[in-house]
N, C-alpha and C positions, 0 to 999 in steps of 0.2 A: 285352275294353278299347274305352275309348267314347271318351278322351279321351286326348293327348300327357299325356306325367311329369312338362313341364318349363312349358309355359306354358296346359296345358290347351285346344290348339287339339281341336274337334269332328273327329272320325275316319270315315271312308266306312264303313257298315258293308253284310257283302254283300249282292245283290239290292235294296238300301235304295233307293224313289222321289224325284222330286226331288234327286238329290244334288247340283244347283245350292247350293240351300239352304247344306247344309254347309259345305261348298267357299268359299260365301262369308265361312259366319259366321269360315271357319276366316280366312281371311286376314283380315277386317277386324281381325282377334282380334291376329296374326301383324304388322300393322302400325305399332296401338298398338303390344306393348311392343318389339319390336325399338328397340333407340335409344330408349331410354323417356323419353320428355319428358314429366313431370309440370306441367299447368297450374298449379296447387295439391298442398300436403297439408299445411294449415292450414286453408280455407274447410269453410264448412261446408253451405253451401247449396248443388243442384245448378245450373248455370247457366241461364236463362230457356230457351235456347234448344240445342237440345245438337247439339251441331259428330261429325257420324262421323270414330272413328279418334283425339275426345278427348280427353287423359288426364287423371286428375286419381285423387286420392289421399283414401276416404275417414275421416275422423280421428275421433275419438269424440263423440257429441251431433251430429250430422248427420241433415239433417232431408229430408220430403220422396222422394223417391224412393230416398233413399240412405239411409236410416233405415232401423236392422240393418247394412247390411251396415261396418260400420266395420271400419278394418285394412285394405278391399282397395282395389285397381283400379276404378277403374271409367272403362269405354272408351266415350264414346259410340257409339251399334252402332244402325240407322235408326231414330231419334229416340226412342231407350229409351237403359240400361245394361244392360250387360255386366262384370260382376265377376268379378276375378279375384282372388285369394292370391299377393300377391307372396311371390316366395321370398327365402330369406337369403344374402345375396350379391349381392343385385341393385344396380345403380348409375340412380339417376336424375337431368334432368338437370329442376331446380324453376325455371320462367319465373320466378312470380313474384314469386320470392327471389333469383333468379339467380344458385343455388349447388349443387353436385353432393354429391350426397345417396349417400348407401349401405343399406339395408335388414339394419339385424341384429334382426330377427325383430318388434323390438314399436317402433319406431323409425326413421328416415330421420337416419342420422346424416352428418357430418360427414365425408369418405375421410379411414383413416389412413395416419397415416405407417408405425407399426407396429400387428400386434396377436398375440394371445397369445390358447391354443385355452380355457381360461379366463376369454374376457372381456377382461385386462387390452388397453387399447390409451393408445396414443399421435396425439393430435394436433395439431394448425399450423394454429388459427381465427384468424377475421377477423370485430372486433364495429363494419360501418358503422353509420351515422346524423348524419342534418342537424341542425345546435344553432344556432338564433336564437339571437343574444347582447343579450340585456337592457342598462340604462344602468347605468353606473355604475363604480368605477373596479378590480372583475374581474368574472370571473363562473361558475358551474361548471353544468357538465351534468345536464343529468338522468339520464340513460344512463350506466351506470358498467360498468367493464370487473370481468367476472366473477370471487372469490374463486378462492384457489390456481391464480391461471395467472401462466407468467409469460414476462410481456412485455420484446418487442425492439423493439418501434417504434411510434409513435401518433402516424401522418400525420394531416396536413389541407391542407384544400385551399378557398380564400377563396371562396366560392360568390354572396354578395352583398357589393359592397362595406361593411370596415366604417369608423363611421364617427367621430363623436366629435372631443374634442378632443387625444385619442392621437397620439403616433410614431409609435408602433409597439407589438405587443404578446409578450409570455413566455409559453411551453403547457410546464406540466406538472399536478403532483398538489397541494393542500392540503403547507407546509413542505418542500419543492420544483417551485416553480412554473417553476424556466422548465428542467424537466429536460426536454424533446423539443422545445425551441425558444426562440431569444430575439434582441429587434429584428427580429421578423416584421414583414413588410408589410402595406400593411390592401386592395389593389387588386384588385380581384375577379382570381383567377388567381393569387393569390400565395401561397405554399405551405410548411413543414415535413414536413421529413424527416423527425425524428420517433428517426433511431435509435441507438441505447443502448448506450453501449460495452463496454458489461458487461449481460446481462440480468440485467432483475429482478425478484422476485416478489412477487407479493401476496400476501396472506395474509386480505385479507376485502377484499370489492368496494369498490371506487374510484369517484366519477367524475374528470374531469377537471377541467384551471383556468385560466380565461383569465385574464392582468393586463395592464391597460394600462398601458403605456410615458411619463411624459409627459402625462399629462390621465389621460380617463375617457373609457370607449365610450359611447354612442347608439344605434346600432346598427349591419345587418348578420349575414353567418351566413356558419356553416363547415362541411366536411362532412370527419366525423373516419371516421377508420379506427387499431382500436386492430387489431397484430397481438403472438398470443400463444400461449401452447403448455396448452393442458390431458392427464390424463393420466387414465385408469377405472381402476379399480383390478379384480383379478382376482375375479372369484365365490366363491362356497361352493363 
């Protein structure tokens, strides 16, 4: 046996020379994988400067030193890279998206509320994005809440003062313009909790709609977080 089963740490061999090389390699790998933090799970180009101990997930289509290593974790090691296959059930904090994730065997997934032996799963998720408001009586977000989502709330925060001739605004969707809030403030820091009394299931992907009250929008920006529940079906 040349390495450990779970973390693939190299093992010392009998009468091995330069034992410190193997020990140091094992410690570097252990330091990277214990309390795993991935710099990114989507970046396809290695960083120009390799930081020892820094971990990245290598997605499909990666290039340069990561070419041919898709699906593995790249650990910065003495100016180069050591590659390790993640095991089903490993958890990681993904730094560039500030999300917790679980390795399901083919992809990093949001943490599961519950799961079955055949892949059925319950997930509580958040879609967060910033939206710049365009001039006019109403505005629709480019980002959409995914289809087949049970929406519990859509919250928002004004991050750049909303300007124009309006006195307030409402937040919702087409046909239900104030579903998540009405009489909302314009100043930076104003907010919308958007909590629904009864969760609503959307079977089609839907954008969100801002409507001006008492005038028109001229500009501004909000940060939006859609809080929703989804399921995965069991496999065959």
